[in-house]
VOLUM-64138 format. One record per atom (N, C-alpha, C): atom name; x, y, z; residue in three letters. Coordinates in nm, 2 decimals. Layout:
BEGIN
name_east_north_up_resn
CA_X_Y_Z_ALA;
...
***
This chain:
BEGIN
name_east_north_up_resn
N_-3.55_1.15_-8.25_UNK;
CA_-3.43_1.10_-8.19_UNK;
C_-3.40_1.17_-8.06_UNK;
N_-3.40_1.30_-8.06_UNK;
CA_-3.37_1.37_-7.93_UNK;
C_-3.48_1.34_-7.83_UNK;
N_-3.60_1.33_-7.86_UNK;
CA_-3.70_1.29_-7.77_UNK;
C_-3.68_1.15_-7.71_UNK;
N_-3.64_1.06_-7.80_UNK;
CA_-3.62_0.93_-7.75_UNK;
C_-3.49_0.92_-7.65_UNK;
N_-3.39_1.00_-7.68_UNK;
CA_-3.27_1.01_-7.59_UNK;
C_-3.32_1.06_-7.46_UNK;
N_-3.40_1.18_-7.46_UNK;
CA_-3.44_1.23_-7.33_UNK;
C_-3.52_1.14_-7.26_UNK;
N_-3.61_1.06_-7.33_UNK;
CA_-3.70_0.96_-7.26_UNK;
C_-3.61_0.85_-7.20_UNK;
N_-3.49_0.82_-7.26_UNK;
CA_-3.41_0.71_-7.21_UNK;
C_-3.34_0.77_-7.08_UNK;
N_-3.30_0.89_-7.09_UNK;
CA_-3.23_0.95_-6.97_UNK;
C_-3.32_0.96_-6.85_UNK;
N_-3.45_1.01_-6.88_UNK;
CA_-3.54_1.01_-6.77_UNK;
C_-3.57_0.88_-6.71_UNK;
N_-3.59_0.78_-6.79_UNK;
CA_-3.61_0.64_-6.74_UNK;
C_-3.48_0.59_-6.65_UNK;
N_-3.36_0.62_-6.71_UNK;
CA_-3.24_0.58_-6.63_UNK;
C_-3.24_0.65_-6.49_UNK;
N_-3.26_0.79_-6.49_UNK;
CA_-3.27_0.85_-6.36_UNK;
C_-3.37_0.80_-6.27_UNK;
N_-3.49_0.77_-6.32_UNK;
CA_-3.60_0.72_-6.25_UNK;
C_-3.55_0.58_-6.18_UNK;
N_-3.49_0.49_-6.26_UNK;
CA_-3.44_0.36_-6.21_UNK;
C_-3.34_0.38_-6.11_UNK;
N_-3.25_0.47_-6.13_UNK;
CA_-3.15_0.49_-6.02_UNK;
C_-3.21_0.53_-5.89_UNK;
N_-3.31_0.63_-5.90_UNK;
CA_-3.38_0.67_-5.78_UNK;
C_-3.45_0.56_-5.72_UNK;
N_-3.52_0.48_-5.80_UNK;
CA_-3.60_0.37_-5.75_UNK;
C_-3.51_0.27_-5.67_UNK;
N_-3.39_0.24_-5.73_UNK;
CA_-3.30_0.14_-5.67_UNK;
C_-3.24_0.19_-5.55_UNK;
N_-3.17_0.31_-5.55_UNK;
CA_-3.09_0.36_-5.44_UNK;
C_-3.18_0.44_-5.35_UNK;
N_-3.29_0.48_-5.38_UNK;
CA_-3.37_0.56_-5.29_UNK;
C_-3.35_0.72_-5.32_UNK;
N_-3.23_0.75_-5.35_UNK;
CA_-3.20_0.90_-5.38_UNK;
C_-3.11_0.91_-5.49_UNK;
N_-3.11_1.02_-5.56_UNK;
CA_-3.02_1.06_-5.67_UNK;
C_-2.99_1.21_-5.65_UNK;
N_-2.87_1.24_-5.62_UNK;
CA_-2.83_1.38_-5.61_UNK;
C_-2.71_1.41_-5.70_UNK;
N_-2.74_1.50_-5.80_UNK;
CA_-2.63_1.53_-5.90_UNK;
C_-2.51_1.57_-5.82_UNK;
N_-2.40_1.54_-5.87_UNK;
CA_-2.26_1.57_-5.81_UNK;
C_-2.22_1.50_-5.69_UNK;
N_-2.32_1.42_-5.64_UNK;
CA_-2.28_1.33_-5.53_UNK;
C_-2.26_1.19_-5.58_UNK;
N_-2.15_1.17_-5.66_UNK;
CA_-2.11_1.05_-5.73_UNK;
C_-2.01_0.97_-5.64_UNK;
N_-1.97_0.86_-5.69_UNK;
CA_-1.88_0.77_-5.62_UNK;
C_-1.75_0.83_-5.58_UNK;
N_-1.70_0.92_-5.68_UNK;
CA_-1.58_0.99_-5.65_UNK;
C_-1.59_1.09_-5.53_UNK;
N_-1.71_1.16_-5.53_UNK;
CA_-1.73_1.25_-5.42_UNK;
C_-1.75_1.18_-5.29_UNK;
N_-1.83_1.07_-5.29_UNK;
CA_-1.85_0.99_-5.17_UNK;
C_-1.71_0.94_-5.11_UNK;
N_-1.62_0.89_-5.20_UNK;
CA_-1.49_0.86_-5.16_UNK;
C_-1.42_0.97_-5.09_UNK;
N_-1.43_1.09_-5.15_UNK;
CA_-1.36_1.21_-5.09_UNK;
C_-1.43_1.24_-4.95_UNK;
N_-1.55_1.24_-4.94_UNK;
CA_-1.62_1.27_-4.82_UNK;
C_-1.58_1.17_-4.71_UNK;
N_-1.56_1.05_-4.74_UNK;
CA_-1.51_0.94_-4.66_UNK;
C_-1.37_0.97_-4.62_UNK;
N_-1.29_1.01_-4.72_UNK;
CA_-1.14_1.04_-4.69_UNK;
C_-1.13_1.15_-4.59_UNK;
N_-1.21_1.26_-4.61_UNK;
CA_-1.21_1.37_-4.52_UNK;
C_-1.25_1.33_-4.38_UNK;
N_-1.34_1.23_-4.37_UNK;
CA_-1.40_1.19_-4.23_UNK;
C_-1.30_1.10_-4.17_UNK;
N_-1.20_1.05_-4.24_UNK;
CA_-1.11_0.95_-4.18_UNK;
C_-1.12_0.82_-4.26_UNK;
N_-1.24_0.78_-4.30_UNK;
CA_-1.26_0.66_-4.38_UNK;
C_-1.19_0.54_-4.32_UNK;
N_-1.20_0.52_-4.19_UNK;
CA_-1.15_0.40_-4.12_UNK;
C_-1.26_0.30_-4.13_UNK;
N_-1.24_0.20_-4.23_UNK;
CA_-1.34_0.10_-4.23_UNK;
C_-1.36_0.01_-4.12_UNK;
N_-1.26_0.01_-4.03_UNK;
CA_-1.27_-0.08_-3.92_UNK;
C_-1.32_-0.01_-3.79_UNK;
N_-1.35_0.13_-3.81_UNK;
CA_-1.41_0.21_-3.70_UNK;
C_-1.54_0.16_-3.66_UNK;
N_-1.56_0.13_-3.53_UNK;
CA_-1.69_0.08_-3.48_UNK;
C_-1.77_0.21_-3.44_UNK;
N_-1.79_0.23_-3.32_UNK;
CA_-1.85_0.36_-3.27_UNK;
C_-1.77_0.40_-3.15_UNK;
N_-1.75_0.53_-3.15_UNK;
CA_-1.69_0.60_-3.04_UNK;
C_-1.72_0.74_-3.02_UNK;
N_-1.74_0.78_-2.90_UNK;
CA_-1.78_0.93_-2.87_UNK;
C_-1.89_0.97_-2.95_UNK;
N_-1.99_0.88_-2.97_UNK;
CA_-2.11_0.92_-3.04_UNK;
C_-2.11_0.91_-3.20_UNK;
N_-2.00_0.87_-3.25_UNK;
CA_-1.99_0.87_-3.40_UNK;
C_-1.95_0.73_-3.44_UNK;
N_-2.01_0.68_-3.55_UNK;
CA_-1.99_0.54_-3.60_UNK;
C_-1.95_0.53_-3.75_UNK;
N_-1.87_0.43_-3.78_UNK;
CA_-1.83_0.39_-3.91_UNK;
C_-1.73_0.48_-3.98_UNK;
N_-1.71_0.45_-4.11_UNK;
CA_-1.61_0.52_-4.18_UNK;
C_-1.63_0.67_-4.21_UNK;
N_-1.76_0.71_-4.21_UNK;
CA_-1.79_0.85_-4.22_UNK;
C_-1.81_0.92_-4.09_UNK;
N_-1.80_0.84_-3.98_UNK;
CA_-1.81_0.90_-3.85_UNK;
C_-1.94_0.98_-3.83_UNK;
N_-2.04_0.89_-3.84_UNK;
CA_-2.19_0.94_-3.85_UNK;
C_-2.25_0.94_-3.70_UNK;
N_-2.31_1.05_-3.68_UNK;
CA_-2.38_1.07_-3.54_UNK;
C_-2.53_1.02_-3.55_UNK;
N_-2.59_0.98_-3.44_UNK;
CA_-2.73_0.94_-3.45_UNK;
C_-2.81_1.05_-3.51_UNK;
N_-2.79_1.18_-3.47_UNK;
CA_-2.88_1.28_-3.52_UNK;
C_-2.86_1.30_-3.67_UNK;
N_-2.75_1.29_-3.73_UNK;
CA_-2.72_1.29_-3.87_UNK;
C_-2.80_1.17_-3.94_UNK;
N_-2.79_1.05_-3.88_UNK;
CA_-2.87_0.94_-3.93_UNK;
C_-3.02_0.96_-3.93_UNK;
N_-3.07_1.02_-3.82_UNK;
CA_-3.21_1.06_-3.81_UNK;
C_-3.25_1.16_-3.92_UNK;
N_-3.17_1.26_-3.94_UNK;
CA_-3.19_1.37_-4.04_UNK;
C_-3.19_1.30_-4.18_UNK;
N_-3.11_1.20_-4.19_UNK;
CA_-3.10_1.14_-4.33_UNK;
C_-3.21_1.05_-4.36_UNK;
N_-3.30_1.03_-4.26_UNK;
CA_-3.42_0.95_-4.28_UNK;
C_-3.42_0.81_-4.23_UNK;
N_-3.31_0.78_-4.14_UNK;
CA_-3.29_0.65_-4.08_UNK;
C_-3.27_0.54_-4.17_UNK;
N_-3.18_0.54_-4.27_UNK;
CA_-3.16_0.43_-4.35_UNK;
C_-3.11_0.31_-4.27_UNK;
N_-3.14_0.19_-4.32_UNK;
CA_-3.10_0.07_-4.25_UNK;
C_-3.04_-0.03_-4.35_UNK;
N_-2.98_-0.13_-4.29_UNK;
CA_-2.93_-0.24_-4.37_UNK;
C_-3.06_-0.31_-4.42_UNK;
N_-3.04_-0.40_-4.54_UNK;
CA_-3.16_-0.46_-4.59_UNK;
C_-3.23_-0.55_-4.47_UNK;
N_-3.36_-0.55_-4.48_UNK;
CA_-3.44_-0.63_-4.39_UNK;
C_-3.43_-0.59_-4.24_UNK;
N_-3.38_-0.47_-4.21_UNK;
CA_-3.37_-0.42_-4.08_UNK;
C_-3.48_-0.31_-4.06_UNK;
N_-3.50_-0.27_-3.94_UNK;
CA_-3.60_-0.17_-3.90_UNK;
C_-3.54_-0.05_-3.84_UNK;
N_-3.57_0.07_-3.88_UNK;
CA_-3.50_0.18_-3.81_UNK;
C_-3.55_0.19_-3.66_UNK;
N_-3.65_0.12_-3.62_UNK;
CA_-3.69_0.11_-3.48_UNK;
C_-3.60_0.02_-3.40_UNK;
N_-3.53_-0.07_-3.46_UNK;
CA_-3.44_-0.16_-3.38_UNK;
C_-3.33_-0.08_-3.31_UNK;
N_-3.30_-0.10_-3.19_UNK;
CA_-3.21_-0.01_-3.11_UNK;
C_-3.07_0.00_-3.18_UNK;
N_-3.02_-0.11_-3.25_UNK;
CA_-2.88_-0.10_-3.29_UNK;
C_-2.89_-0.07_-3.45_UNK;
N_-3.00_-0.03_-3.51_UNK;
CA_-3.01_-0.01_-3.65_UNK;
C_-2.92_0.10_-3.70_UNK;
N_-2.92_0.21_-3.62_UNK;
CA_-2.82_0.32_-3.66_UNK;
C_-2.68_0.28_-3.66_UNK;
N_-2.63_0.21_-3.55_UNK;
CA_-2.49_0.16_-3.54_UNK;
C_-2.46_0.07_-3.66_UNK;
N_-2.55_-0.03_-3.68_UNK;
CA_-2.51_-0.13_-3.78_UNK;
C_-2.50_-0.06_-3.92_UNK;
N_-2.59_0.03_-3.95_UNK;
CA_-2.59_0.09_-4.09_UNK;
C_-2.47_0.18_-4.10_UNK;
N_-2.44_0.26_-3.99_UNK;
CA_-2.33_0.36_-4.00_UNK;
C_-2.20_0.28_-4.01_UNK;
N_-2.18_0.16_-3.95_UNK;
CA_-2.06_0.09_-3.96_UNK;
C_-2.04_0.01_-4.10_UNK;
N_-2.14_0.00_-4.17_UNK;
CA_-2.13_-0.06_-4.30_UNK;
C_-2.11_0.04_-4.40_UNK;
N_-2.00_0.02_-4.49_UNK;
CA_-1.96_0.12_-4.58_UNK;
C_-2.07_0.16_-4.68_UNK;
N_-2.14_0.07_-4.73_UNK;
CA_-2.25_0.11_-4.84_UNK;
C_-2.38_0.16_-4.77_UNK;
N_-2.41_0.11_-4.65_UNK;
CA_-2.52_0.17_-4.58_UNK;
C_-2.49_0.31_-4.54_UNK;
N_-2.37_0.33_-4.49_UNK;
CA_-2.33_0.47_-4.45_UNK;
C_-2.33_0.56_-4.56_UNK;
N_-2.31_0.52_-4.68_UNK;
CA_-2.31_0.61_-4.80_UNK;
C_-2.46_0.64_-4.83_UNK;
N_-2.55_0.55_-4.80_UNK;
CA_-2.69_0.59_-4.81_UNK;
C_-2.73_0.69_-4.71_UNK;
N_-2.67_0.69_-4.59_UNK;
CA_-2.70_0.79_-4.49_UNK;
C_-2.66_0.93_-4.54_UNK;
N_-2.53_0.93_-4.59_UNK;
CA_-2.48_1.06_-4.65_UNK;
C_-2.57_1.10_-4.76_UNK;
N_-2.61_1.01_-4.85_UNK;
CA_-2.69_1.06_-4.96_UNK;
C_-2.82_1.11_-4.91_UNK;
N_-2.88_1.05_-4.81_UNK;
CA_-3.02_1.10_-4.75_UNK;
C_-2.99_1.23_-4.69_UNK;
N_-2.88_1.25_-4.62_UNK;
CA_-2.86_1.38_-4.55_UNK;
C_-2.83_1.49_-4.65_UNK;
N_-2.77_1.46_-4.76_UNK;
CA_-2.74_1.56_-4.87_UNK;
C_-2.87_1.59_-4.95_UNK;
N_-2.95_1.49_-4.97_UNK;
CA_-3.08_1.51_-5.03_UNK;
C_-3.16_1.61_-4.96_UNK;
N_-3.16_1.61_-4.82_UNK;
CA_-3.23_1.69_-4.74_UNK;
C_-3.17_1.83_-4.72_UNK;
N_-3.04_1.84_-4.71_UNK;
CA_-2.97_1.96_-4.67_UNK;
C_-2.88_2.02_-4.78_UNK;
N_-2.86_1.95_-4.89_UNK;
CA_-2.75_1.99_-4.99_UNK;
C_-2.80_2.12_-5.05_UNK;
N_-2.69_2.21_-5.05_UNK;
CA_-2.71_2.35_-5.11_UNK;
C_-2.58_2.40_-5.15_UNK;
N_-2.58_2.52_-5.21_UNK;
CA_-2.45_2.58_-5.24_UNK;
C_-2.40_2.66_-5.12_UNK;
N_-2.30_2.61_-5.06_UNK;
CA_-2.25_2.66_-4.93_UNK;
C_-2.16_2.78_-4.96_UNK;
N_-2.08_2.77_-5.07_UNK;
CA_-1.97_2.87_-5.09_UNK;
C_-2.02_2.98_-5.19_UNK;
N_-2.14_2.99_-5.23_UNK;
CA_-2.19_3.10_-5.31_UNK;
C_-2.14_3.10_-5.46_UNK;
N_-2.09_2.99_-5.51_UNK;
CA_-2.03_2.99_-5.64_UNK;
C_-2.14_2.95_-5.75_UNK;
N_-2.26_2.94_-5.70_UNK;
CA_-2.36_2.91_-5.81_UNK;
C_-2.38_2.76_-5.84_UNK;
N_-2.30_2.67_-5.78_UNK;
CA_-2.31_2.53_-5.81_UNK;
C_-2.31_2.45_-5.68_UNK;
N_-2.40_2.35_-5.67_UNK;
CA_-2.39_2.26_-5.55_UNK;
C_-2.30_2.14_-5.59_UNK;
N_-2.19_2.12_-5.53_UNK;
CA_-2.10_2.02_-5.57_UNK;
C_-2.03_1.95_-5.45_UNK;
N_-1.94_1.87_-5.48_UNK;
CA_-1.87_1.80_-5.37_UNK;
C_-1.81_1.88_-5.25_UNK;
N_-1.76_2.00_-5.29_UNK;
CA_-1.70_2.09_-5.20_UNK;
C_-1.81_2.14_-5.11_UNK;
N_-1.93_2.17_-5.16_UNK;
CA_-2.04_2.21_-5.07_UNK;
C_-2.08_2.09_-4.98_UNK;
N_-2.08_1.97_-5.03_UNK;
CA_-2.12_1.85_-4.95_UNK;
C_-2.02_1.83_-4.84_UNK;
N_-1.89_1.86_-4.87_UNK;
CA_-1.79_1.85_-4.76_UNK;
C_-1.81_1.96_-4.66_UNK;
N_-1.85_2.07_-4.70_UNK;
CA_-1.88_2.18_-4.60_UNK;
C_-1.99_2.15_-4.51_UNK;
N_-2.09_2.09_-4.57_UNK;
CA_-2.22_2.05_-4.50_UNK;
C_-2.18_1.95_-4.40_UNK;
N_-2.09_1.85_-4.44_UNK;
CA_-2.05_1.74_-4.34_UNK;
C_-1.97_1.81_-4.22_UNK;
N_-1.90_1.92_-4.25_UNK;
CA_-1.82_1.99_-4.14_UNK;
C_-1.92_2.07_-4.05_UNK;
N_-2.00_2.16_-4.12_UNK;
CA_-2.08_2.26_-4.05_UNK;
C_-2.22_2.22_-4.02_UNK;
N_-2.27_2.12_-4.09_UNK;
CA_-2.41_2.09_-4.09_UNK;
C_-2.48_2.18_-4.19_UNK;
N_-2.61_2.19_-4.18_UNK;
CA_-2.69_2.25_-4.28_UNK;
C_-2.66_2.41_-4.30_UNK;
N_-2.62_2.47_-4.19_UNK;
CA_-2.58_2.61_-4.20_UNK;
C_-2.42_2.61_-4.23_UNK;
N_-2.39_2.60_-4.36_UNK;
CA_-2.26_2.56_-4.40_UNK;
C_-2.18_2.68_-4.47_UNK;
N_-2.22_2.80_-4.44_UNK;
CA_-2.16_2.91_-4.52_UNK;
C_-2.03_2.96_-4.45_UNK;
N_-2.00_2.93_-4.33_UNK;
CA_-1.88_2.98_-4.26_UNK;
C_-1.75_2.91_-4.34_UNK;
N_-1.65_2.98_-4.35_UNK;
CA_-1.53_2.93_-4.42_UNK;
C_-1.46_2.82_-4.33_UNK;
N_-1.40_2.73_-4.39_UNK;
CA_-1.33_2.62_-4.32_UNK;
C_-1.19_2.66_-4.27_UNK;
N_-1.14_2.76_-4.33_UNK;
CA_-0.98_2.79_-4.30_UNK;
C_-0.97_2.86_-4.17_UNK;
N_-1.08_2.89_-4.10_UNK;
CA_-1.07_2.96_-3.97_UNK;
C_-1.05_2.87_-3.84_UNK;
N_-1.06_2.74_-3.86_UNK;
CA_-1.03_2.65_-3.75_UNK;
C_-0.92_2.54_-3.79_UNK;
N_-0.85_2.48_-3.70_UNK;
CA_-0.76_2.38_-3.73_UNK;
C_-0.82_2.26_-3.79_UNK;
N_-0.94_2.21_-3.75_UNK;
CA_-1.00_2.10_-3.80_UNK;
C_-1.06_2.13_-3.94_UNK;
N_-1.11_2.26_-3.96_UNK;
CA_-1.15_2.30_-4.09_UNK;
C_-1.03_2.30_-4.20_UNK;
N_-0.92_2.35_-4.15_UNK;
CA_-0.81_2.35_-4.24_UNK;
C_-0.76_2.21_-4.27_UNK;
N_-0.77_2.12_-4.18_UNK;
CA_-0.73_1.98_-4.20_UNK;
C_-0.83_1.91_-4.30_UNK;
N_-0.95_1.95_-4.29_UNK;
CA_-1.05_1.89_-4.38_UNK;
C_-1.03_1.94_-4.52_UNK;
N_-0.99_2.08_-4.53_UNK;
CA_-0.96_2.13_-4.66_UNK;
C_-0.85_2.07_-4.73_UNK;
N_-0.75_2.04_-4.64_UNK;
CA_-0.63_1.97_-4.69_UNK;
C_-0.66_1.83_-4.74_UNK;
N_-0.74_1.75_-4.66_UNK;
CA_-0.77_1.62_-4.70_UNK;
C_-0.86_1.62_-4.83_UNK;
N_-0.95_1.71_-4.84_UNK;
CA_-1.04_1.72_-4.95_UNK;
C_-0.96_1.75_-5.08_UNK;
N_-0.86_1.85_-5.06_UNK;
CA_-0.78_1.88_-5.18_UNK;
C_-0.69_1.76_-5.23_UNK;
N_-0.64_1.70_-5.12_UNK;
CA_-0.56_1.58_-5.15_UNK;
C_-0.63_1.47_-5.23_UNK;
N_-0.75_1.44_-5.19_UNK;
CA_-0.85_1.35_-5.24_UNK;
C_-0.88_1.39_-5.39_UNK;
N_-0.92_1.51_-5.41_UNK;
CA_-0.96_1.56_-5.54_UNK;
C_-0.83_1.56_-5.64_UNK;
N_-0.72_1.59_-5.59_UNK;
CA_-0.60_1.59_-5.67_UNK;
C_-0.57_1.44_-5.71_UNK;
N_-0.58_1.34_-5.61_UNK;
CA_-0.54_1.21_-5.65_UNK;
C_-0.64_1.15_-5.74_UNK;
N_-0.77_1.19_-5.75_UNK;
CA_-0.87_1.14_-5.84_UNK;
C_-0.84_1.19_-5.98_UNK;
N_-0.77_1.31_-5.99_UNK;
CA_-0.75_1.36_-6.13_UNK;
C_-0.63_1.29_-6.19_UNK;
N_-0.55_1.22_-6.11_UNK;
CA_-0.43_1.15_-6.17_UNK;
C_-0.46_1.02_-6.24_UNK;
***
């Protein structure tokens, strides 16, 4: 019975990975919503100052994430980055790809979780510096705490 259950879990994880392209533990829908909230999550945001979409994704971030695109698009098309970053679901795939590449325990608590992903989005892959030392970092901590509190309600 235990072997059959483990086999089912393995198949389920394999199918999730096959369908979405990546699976990262702790990077679930609730975490993605909080990462979006911390970024501003303006679904009508086009592109400005080199950042696009609800997650305010840069071209470099998109490239580091593996250049995800909308279905039937090519990463070589000039506007592929902008079109994907402006689309809520495609931009989530960008974040997932980036975290698959750079995800790690930023705060040294022994767990890689949504707080670490938020720090990576703020600092990039070298994410160990505390957020409370800058005004933007303190704002992001506040937004993250607000989001996590609202999800517990």
